[in-house]
DSSP file (Angstrom, degrees, kcal/mol; ACC not computed):
  #  RESIDUE AA STRUCTURE BP1 BP2  ACC     N-H-->O    O-->H-N    N-H-->O    O-->H-N    TCO  KAPPA ALPHA  PHI   PSI    X-CA   Y-CA   Z-CA
    1    1 A M     >        0   0    0      0, 0.0     4,-1.9     0, 0.0     3,-0.2   0.000 360.0 360.0 360.0 -43.2   62.0  161.2 -106.4
    2    2 A I  H  >  +     0   0    0      1,-0.2     4,-2.5     2,-0.2     5,-0.2   0.862 360.0  56.9 -64.7 -32.1   63.4  163.8 -108.9
    3    3 A A  H  > S+     0   0    0      1,-0.2     4,-2.5     2,-0.2    -1,-0.2   0.893 106.2  49.8 -58.5 -40.9   66.9  163.1 -107.7
    4    4 A L  H  > S+     0   0    0      2,-0.2     4,-2.0     1,-0.2    -2,-0.2   0.903 111.8  47.5 -65.0 -42.9   66.4  159.4 -108.5
    5    5 A V  H  X S+     0   0    0     -4,-1.9     4,-2.4     2,-0.2    -2,-0.2   0.886 111.7  49.7 -69.3 -38.0   65.1  160.3 -112.0
    6    6 A I  H  X S+     0   0    0     -4,-2.5     4,-2.5     2,-0.2    -2,-0.2   0.904 109.7  53.2 -69.6 -37.2   68.1  162.7 -112.6
    7    7 A L  H  X S+     0   0    0     -4,-2.5     4,-2.2     2,-0.2    -2,-0.2   0.913 110.2  47.2 -58.4 -43.0   70.4  159.9 -111.5
    8    8 A L  H  X S+     0   0    0     -4,-2.0     4,-2.0     2,-0.2    -2,-0.2   0.874 111.3  50.9 -68.3 -37.8   68.8  157.5 -114.0
    9    9 A G  H  X S+     0   0    0     -4,-2.4     4,-2.5     2,-0.2    -2,-0.2   0.901 109.9  50.4 -62.1 -40.5   69.1  160.2 -116.7
   10   10 A G  H  X S+     0   0    0     -4,-2.5     4,-2.9     1,-0.2     5,-0.2   0.880 107.7  52.8 -67.7 -39.2   72.7  160.6 -115.9
   11   11 A A  H  X S+     0   0    0     -4,-2.2     4,-2.1     2,-0.2    -1,-0.2   0.913 110.5  47.8 -60.8 -42.2   73.4  156.9 -116.1
   12   12 A A  H  X S+     0   0    0     -4,-2.0     4,-2.3     2,-0.2    -2,-0.2   0.911 113.2  48.2 -66.2 -43.0   71.8  156.8 -119.5
   13   13 A G  H  X S+     0   0    0     -4,-2.5     4,-2.6     1,-0.2    -2,-0.2   0.924 113.1  47.1 -64.2 -43.5   73.8  159.8 -120.7
   14   14 A A  H  X S+     0   0    0     -4,-2.9     4,-2.4     1,-0.2    -1,-0.2   0.883 111.9  50.8 -67.7 -36.3   77.1  158.4 -119.3
   15   15 A A  H  X S+     0   0    0     -4,-2.1     4,-2.1    -5,-0.2    -1,-0.2   0.928 112.7  46.1 -65.9 -44.1   76.4  155.0 -120.9
   16   16 A L  H  X S+     0   0    0     -4,-2.3     4,-3.0     2,-0.2     5,-0.2   0.929 112.1  50.6 -65.6 -44.1   75.7  156.5 -124.3
   17   17 A R  H  X S+     0   0    0     -4,-2.6     4,-2.9     1,-0.2     5,-0.3   0.927 110.8  49.6 -60.4 -44.2   78.8  158.7 -124.1
   18   18 A G  H  X S+     0   0    0     -4,-2.4     4,-1.8     2,-0.2    -1,-0.2   0.890 111.7  47.5 -63.0 -40.1   80.9  155.8 -123.3
   19   19 A R  H  X S+     0   0    0     -4,-2.1     4,-2.6     2,-0.2    -2,-0.2   0.921 115.3  46.2 -65.5 -45.4   79.6  153.7 -126.2
   20   20 A V  H  X S+     0   0    0     -4,-3.0     4,-3.1     1,-0.2     5,-0.4   0.941 113.8  46.6 -64.6 -45.8   80.0  156.6 -128.6
   21   21 A A  H  X S+     0   0    0     -4,-2.9     4,-1.8    -5,-0.2    10,-0.2   0.864 113.5  49.3 -67.4 -33.8   83.5  157.5 -127.5
   22   22 A H  H  < S+     0   0    0     -4,-1.8    -1,-0.2    -5,-0.3    -2,-0.2   0.930 118.3  41.0 -67.5 -44.5   84.6  153.7 -127.5
   23   23 A A  H  < S+     0   0    0     -4,-2.6    -2,-0.2    -5,-0.1    -1,-0.2   0.853 129.1  24.8 -73.7 -34.7   83.1  153.3 -131.1
   24   24 A W  H  < S+     0   0    0     -4,-3.1     6,-0.5    -5,-0.2     2,-0.4   0.674  93.8  94.7-110.2 -20.0   84.2  156.6 -132.6
   25   25 A N     <  +     0   0    0     -4,-1.8     2,-0.1    -5,-0.4    -4,-0.0  -0.587  46.4 128.2 -72.2 128.4   87.3  157.8 -130.7
   26   26 A G  S    S-     0   0    0      2,-2.5    -1,-0.1    -2,-0.4    -2,-0.1  -0.168  83.0 -15.6-141.7-117.9   90.4  156.6 -132.6
   27   27 A D  S    S+     0   0    0     -2,-0.1    -2,-0.1     2,-0.0     0, 0.0   0.805 140.4  36.5 -65.5 -29.6   93.3  158.7 -133.6
   28   28 A L  S    S-     0   0    0     -4,-0.2    -2,-2.5    62,-0.0     2,-1.8  -0.889  92.2-112.6-121.1 154.1   91.0  161.7 -133.0
   29   29 A P     >  +     0   0    0      0, 0.0     4,-1.8     0, 0.0    -4,-0.2  -0.325  59.2 145.5 -82.0  57.6   88.4  162.3 -130.4
   30   30 A N  H  >  +     0   0    0     -2,-1.8     4,-2.3    -6,-0.5    -5,-0.2   0.845  66.6  55.6 -65.0 -33.6   85.5  162.2 -132.9
   31   31 A G  H  > S+     0   0    0     -3,-0.3     4,-2.5   -10,-0.2    -1,-0.2   0.923 108.6  46.4 -65.3 -43.9   83.1  160.5 -130.5
   32   32 A T  H  > S+     0   0    0      2,-0.2     4,-2.3     1,-0.2    -1,-0.2   0.883 112.3  50.9 -65.4 -36.6   83.5  163.2 -127.8
   33   33 A L  H  X S+     0   0    0     -4,-1.8     4,-2.5     2,-0.2     5,-0.2   0.933 110.6  50.6 -59.9 -48.0   83.1  165.9 -130.4
   34   34 A A  H  X S+     0   0    0     -4,-2.3     4,-2.5     1,-0.2     5,-0.2   0.924 112.9  43.7 -59.4 -50.7   79.9  164.2 -131.6
   35   35 A V  H  X S+     0   0    0     -4,-2.5     4,-2.7     1,-0.2    -1,-0.2   0.882 112.5  52.0 -66.4 -37.1   78.3  163.9 -128.2
   36   36 A N  H  X S+     0   0    0     -4,-2.3     4,-1.6     2,-0.2    -2,-0.2   0.910 114.3  43.6 -67.3 -41.8   79.3  167.4 -127.1
   37   37 A L  H  X S+     0   0    0     -4,-2.5     4,-1.7     2,-0.2    -2,-0.2   0.890 115.2  47.8 -71.0 -38.1   77.7  168.9 -130.3
   38   38 A A  H  X S+     0   0    0     -4,-2.5     4,-2.4    -5,-0.2     5,-0.2   0.931 112.4  49.5 -68.6 -43.1   74.6  166.8 -130.2
   39   39 A A  H  X S+     0   0    0     -4,-2.7     4,-2.5    -5,-0.2    -1,-0.2   0.854 107.5  55.4 -61.7 -35.0   74.2  167.6 -126.5
   40   40 A S  H  X S+     0   0    0     -4,-1.6     4,-1.5     2,-0.2    -1,-0.2   0.916 110.5  45.3 -64.5 -43.5   74.6  171.4 -127.3
   41   41 A F  H  X S+     0   0    0     -4,-1.7     4,-1.8     2,-0.2     3,-0.4   0.956 114.7  46.4 -63.7 -54.1   71.8  171.2 -129.8
   42   42 A V  H  X S+     0   0    0     -4,-2.4     4,-2.8     1,-0.2     5,-0.2   0.858 110.4  54.0 -60.0 -36.7   69.5  169.2 -127.5
   43   43 A L  H  X S+     0   0    0     -4,-2.5     4,-1.5     1,-0.2    -1,-0.2   0.847 105.3  53.6 -68.6 -31.9   70.2  171.5 -124.6
   44   44 A G  H  < S+     0   0    0     -4,-1.5    -2,-0.2    -3,-0.4    -1,-0.2   0.904 113.5  44.6 -65.3 -40.2   69.2  174.5 -126.8
   45   45 A V  H >< S+     0   0    0     -4,-1.8     3,-1.3     1,-0.2    -2,-0.2   0.950 116.2  41.8 -68.5 -52.8   65.9  172.7 -127.5
   46   46 A V  H >< S+     0   0    0     -4,-2.8     3,-1.8     1,-0.3    -1,-0.2   0.720  97.2  75.5 -76.2 -18.7   65.0  171.5 -124.1
   47   47 A S  T 3< S+     0   0    0     -4,-1.5    -1,-0.3     1,-0.3    -2,-0.1   0.643  88.3  63.2 -68.2  -9.0   66.0  174.7 -122.3
   48   48 A Q  T <  S+     0   0    0     -3,-1.3     2,-0.3    -4,-0.2    -1,-0.3   0.539  90.7  82.1 -89.6  -6.8   62.9  176.3 -123.6
   49   49 A F    <   -     0   0    0     -3,-1.8     2,-0.4    -4,-0.1    60,-0.0  -0.735  68.3-145.2 -98.9 148.4   60.6  174.0 -121.7
   50   50 A N        +     0   0    0     -2,-0.3     2,-0.2     4,-0.1     3,-0.1  -0.880  51.1  63.4-111.8 143.4   59.7  174.3 -118.0
   51   51 A G  S  > S-     0   0    0     -2,-0.4     4,-1.1     1,-0.1     3,-0.2  -0.685  91.7 -69.5 132.5 172.8   59.2  171.5 -115.6
   52   52 A W  H  > S+     0   0    0     -2,-0.2     4,-2.2     1,-0.2    -1,-0.1   0.761 120.1  65.3 -72.8 -21.4   61.0  168.6 -114.0
   53   53 A G  H  > S+     0   0    0      1,-0.2     4,-2.2     2,-0.2    -1,-0.2   0.915 101.8  48.0 -66.3 -43.8   61.3  166.7 -117.3
   54   54 A D  H  > S+     0   0    0      2,-0.2     4,-3.1     1,-0.2    -1,-0.2   0.837 109.3  53.7 -68.2 -30.0   63.6  169.2 -118.8
   55   55 A T  H  X>S+     0   0    0     -4,-1.1     4,-2.7     2,-0.2     5,-0.9   0.924 108.0  51.7 -65.7 -45.0   65.7  169.3 -115.6
   56   56 A V  I  X>S+     0   0    0     -4,-2.2     5,-1.7     1,-0.2     4,-1.3   0.931 114.2  42.5 -53.5 -48.2   66.1  165.6 -115.9
   57   57 A V  I  <>S+     0   0    0     -4,-2.2     5,-3.5     3,-0.2     6,-0.4   0.938 120.7  41.3 -67.2 -47.7   67.3  165.9 -119.5
   58   58 A Q  I  <>S+     0   0    0     -4,-3.1     5,-0.5     3,-0.2    -2,-0.2   0.965 127.2  27.1 -66.1 -53.5   69.5  168.9 -118.9
   59   59 A V  I  <5S+     0   0    0     -4,-2.7    -3,-0.2    -5,-0.2    -2,-0.2   0.904 132.8  30.2 -78.7 -47.2   71.1  168.0 -115.6
   60   60 A G  I  X<S+     0   0    0     -4,-1.3     4,-1.4    -5,-0.9    -3,-0.2   0.987 128.2  26.0 -80.1 -70.6   71.0  164.2 -115.8
   61   61 A F  I  ><S+     0   0    0     -5,-1.7     4,-2.3     1,-0.2     3,-0.3   0.965 131.2  34.4 -60.2 -59.3   71.2  163.0 -119.4
   62   62 A L  I  ><S+     0   0    0     -5,-3.5     4,-2.3     1,-0.2    -1,-0.2   0.832 113.0  60.5 -70.1 -31.3   73.0  165.9 -121.0
   63   63 A G  H  4<S+     0   0    0     -5,-0.5    -1,-0.2    -6,-0.4    -2,-0.2   0.842 114.9  35.4 -64.0 -34.0   75.2  166.6 -118.0
   64   64 A A  H  < S+     0   0    0     -4,-1.4    -2,-0.2    -3,-0.3    -1,-0.2   0.803 115.7  55.8 -85.7 -35.6   76.6  163.1 -118.2
   65   65 A L  H  < S+     0   0    0     -4,-2.3     2,-0.4    -5,-0.2    -2,-0.2   0.934 110.3  43.2 -63.7 -48.7   76.5  162.9 -122.0
   66   66 A S  S  < S-     0   0    0     -4,-2.3     2,-0.4    -5,-0.1    -1,-0.1  -0.808  70.0-179.2-104.3 133.0   78.6  166.0 -122.6
   67   67 A T     >  -     0   0    0     -2,-0.4     4,-1.2   -35,-0.2   -31,-0.1  -0.962  27.5-162.1-144.9 127.6   81.7  166.8 -120.6
   68   68 A W  H  > S+     0   0    0     -2,-0.4     4,-2.6     1,-0.2     5,-0.2   0.808  93.2  61.8 -69.8 -32.7   84.1  169.6 -120.7
   69   69 A S  H  > S+     0   0    0      2,-0.2     4,-2.3     1,-0.2    -1,-0.2   0.871 103.0  49.7 -64.7 -38.5   86.7  167.7 -118.8
   70   70 A A  H  > S+     0   0    0      2,-0.2     4,-2.5     1,-0.2    -1,-0.2   0.902 110.2  51.4 -64.4 -41.0   87.0  165.1 -121.5
   71   71 A L  H  X S+     0   0    0     -4,-1.2     4,-2.3     2,-0.2    -2,-0.2   0.938 110.9  48.4 -58.6 -48.8   87.3  167.8 -124.1
   72   72 A A  H  X S+     0   0    0     -4,-2.6     4,-2.5     1,-0.2    -2,-0.2   0.921 112.1  47.9 -60.8 -45.7   90.1  169.4 -122.1
   73   73 A L  H  X S+     0   0    0     -4,-2.3     4,-2.4     1,-0.2    -1,-0.2   0.888 111.7  49.7 -62.2 -41.2   92.0  166.2 -121.6
   74   74 A E  H  X S+     0   0    0     -4,-2.5     4,-2.0     2,-0.2    -1,-0.2   0.856 110.1  50.7 -69.7 -32.6   91.8  165.3 -125.3
   75   75 A I  H  X S+     0   0    0     -4,-2.3     4,-2.5     2,-0.2    -2,-0.2   0.945 111.6  47.9 -64.8 -47.5   93.0  168.7 -126.3
   76   76 A L  H  X S+     0   0    0     -4,-2.5     4,-3.0     1,-0.2    -2,-0.2   0.889 108.7  54.5 -56.6 -41.9   96.0  168.3 -124.0
   77   77 A T  H  X S+     0   0    0     -4,-2.4     4,-1.8     2,-0.2    -1,-0.2   0.936 109.3  48.1 -61.1 -46.6   96.7  164.8 -125.3
   78   78 A L  H  <>S+     0   0    0     -4,-2.0     5,-3.1     1,-0.2    -2,-0.2   0.903 113.2  48.2 -57.8 -43.7   96.8  166.3 -128.9
   79   79 A I  H ><5S+     0   0    0     -4,-2.5     3,-1.7     1,-0.2    -2,-0.2   0.893 108.9  52.5 -64.6 -40.5   99.1  169.0 -127.7
   80   80 A R  H 3<5S+     0   0    0     -4,-3.0    -1,-0.2     1,-0.3    -2,-0.2   0.843 107.6  51.8 -63.5 -34.3  101.3  166.6 -125.9
   81   81 A S  T 3<5S-     0   0    0     -4,-1.8    -1,-0.3    -5,-0.2    -2,-0.2   0.247 119.6-114.1 -88.5  13.1  101.7  164.5 -129.0
   82   82 A Q  T < 5S+     0   0    0     -3,-1.7     2,-0.5     1,-0.2    -3,-0.2   0.805  75.5 134.9  58.0  38.3  102.6  167.7 -130.9
   83   83 A R     >< +     0   0    0     -5,-3.1     4,-2.2     1,-0.2     5,-0.2  -0.582  19.6 157.1-110.1  67.2   99.5  167.7 -133.0
   84   84 A L  H  >  +     0   0    0     -2,-0.5     4,-2.4     1,-0.2     5,-0.2   0.841  66.6  53.2 -65.3 -39.9   99.0  171.4 -132.4
   85   85 A F  H  > S+     0   0    0      2,-0.2     4,-2.2    -3,-0.2    -1,-0.2   0.887 111.1  46.9 -69.1 -36.5   96.9  172.1 -135.6
   86   86 A L  H  > S+     0   0    0      2,-0.2     4,-2.6     1,-0.2     5,-0.2   0.899 110.7  52.5 -66.0 -41.1   94.5  169.3 -134.7
   87   87 A A  H  X S+     0   0    0     -4,-2.2     4,-2.2     2,-0.2    -2,-0.2   0.903 111.9  45.3 -60.7 -44.3   94.2  170.5 -131.1
   88   88 A A  H  X S+     0   0    0     -4,-2.4     4,-2.5     2,-0.2    -1,-0.2   0.918 114.1  49.4 -69.0 -42.7   93.3  174.0 -132.2
   89   89 A G  H  X S+     0   0    0     -4,-2.2     4,-2.5    -5,-0.2    -2,-0.2   0.874 111.8  47.7 -61.9 -38.6   90.9  172.6 -134.8
   90   90 A Y  H  X S+     0   0    0     -4,-2.6     4,-2.4     2,-0.2     5,-0.2   0.911 113.5  48.8 -69.5 -44.5   89.2  170.3 -132.2
   91   91 A F  H  X S+     0   0    0     -4,-2.2     4,-2.8    -5,-0.2     5,-0.3   0.956 114.2  45.4 -61.2 -49.7   88.9  173.1 -129.7
   92   92 A T  H  X>S+     0   0    0     -4,-2.5     4,-2.0     1,-0.2     5,-0.7   0.904 113.2  48.2 -61.6 -45.8   87.5  175.4 -132.3
   93   93 A A  H  X5S+     0   0    0     -4,-2.5     4,-1.2    -5,-0.2     5,-0.3   0.884 113.8  48.9 -60.9 -39.5   85.0  172.9 -133.7
   94   94 A S  H  X5S+     0   0    0     -4,-2.4     4,-2.1     3,-0.2    -2,-0.2   0.949 118.4  36.3 -67.3 -49.6   83.9  172.1 -130.2
   95   95 A V  H  X5S+     0   0    0     -4,-2.8     4,-2.4    -5,-0.2     5,-0.2   0.969 126.2  35.5 -72.8 -53.2   83.4  175.6 -128.9
   96   96 A I  H  X5S+     0   0    0     -4,-2.0     4,-2.8    -5,-0.3     5,-0.2   0.926 121.4  48.5 -69.2 -42.4   82.0  177.3 -132.0
   97   97 A G  H  X<S+     0   0    0     -4,-1.2     4,-2.7    -5,-0.7     5,-0.2   0.924 112.8  48.9 -61.8 -43.4   80.1  174.2 -133.1
   98   98 A G  H  X S+     0   0    0     -4,-2.1     4,-2.4    -5,-0.3    -2,-0.2   0.912 113.8  44.4 -63.1 -44.9   78.6  173.8 -129.6
   99   99 A V  H  X S+     0   0    0     -4,-2.4     4,-2.5     2,-0.2    -1,-0.2   0.921 115.1  49.6 -61.6 -45.5   77.5  177.4 -129.4
  100  100 A T  H  X S+     0   0    0     -4,-2.8     4,-2.5    -5,-0.2    -2,-0.2   0.920 112.8  45.5 -59.2 -46.1   76.2  177.3 -132.9
  101  101 A L  H  X S+     0   0    0     -4,-2.7     4,-2.6     2,-0.2    -1,-0.2   0.892 111.2  52.4 -70.7 -38.3   74.2  174.1 -132.3
  102  102 A A  H  X S+     0   0    0     -4,-2.4     4,-2.3    -5,-0.2    -1,-0.2   0.925 110.5  49.3 -59.7 -43.3   72.8  175.4 -129.0
  103  103 A W  H  X S+     0   0    0     -4,-2.5     4,-2.2     2,-0.2    -2,-0.2   0.916 111.1  49.3 -63.6 -41.7   71.7  178.5 -130.8
  104  104 A L  H  X S+     0   0    0     -4,-2.5     4,-1.6     2,-0.2    -2,-0.2   0.892 109.0  53.2 -65.1 -37.1   70.0  176.3 -133.5
  105  105 A G  H  X S+     0   0    0     -4,-2.6     4,-0.6     1,-0.2    -2,-0.2   0.908 109.2  48.2 -63.1 -40.2   68.3  174.3 -130.8
  106  106 A L  H ><>S+     0   0    0     -4,-2.3     5,-1.8     1,-0.2     3,-1.0   0.888 107.8  55.7 -67.6 -34.9   66.9  177.4 -129.3
  107  107 A Q  H ><5S+     0   0    0     -4,-2.2     3,-1.8     1,-0.3    -1,-0.2   0.840  96.9  64.0 -65.7 -30.9   65.7  178.6 -132.7
  108  108 A T  H 3<5S+     0   0    0     -4,-1.6    -1,-0.3     1,-0.3    -2,-0.2   0.779 104.8  47.2 -64.1 -22.4   63.8  175.4 -133.2
  109  109 A T  T <<5S-     0   0    0     -3,-1.0    -1,-0.3    -4,-0.6    -2,-0.2   0.305 122.8-103.6 -99.0  10.2   61.6  176.4 -130.3
  110  110 A G  T < 5       0   0    0     -3,-1.8    -3,-0.2    -4,-0.1    -2,-0.1   0.825 360.0 360.0  73.4  31.7   61.1  180.0 -131.4
  111  111 A W      <       0   0    0     -5,-1.8    -4,-0.1    -8,-0.1    -1,-0.1   0.484 360.0 360.0 -61.6 360.0   63.5  181.6 -129.1
């Protein structure tokens, strides 16, 4: 039963990620950055809870919402188009922003 619920959470996360990327990605991958940063914060919050609900959110919804492979491909696409400064900035914003927002999410739960 939990596998089915994780599957449904993953479907919801993937659908949201697709909608945001379609709406916000343009010349720059703003949609992917937004979902990765938001997912980092939410992951920090829900990681403090125990139970199957947090597993569904972490593994299913957030696992599908946020994706390292999309980040990697978008950085390589920026590099390939010789937009090295933007590639470096996107990488930095994603990694430092993600870690910072995960930490802030943990802080909201009294970590």
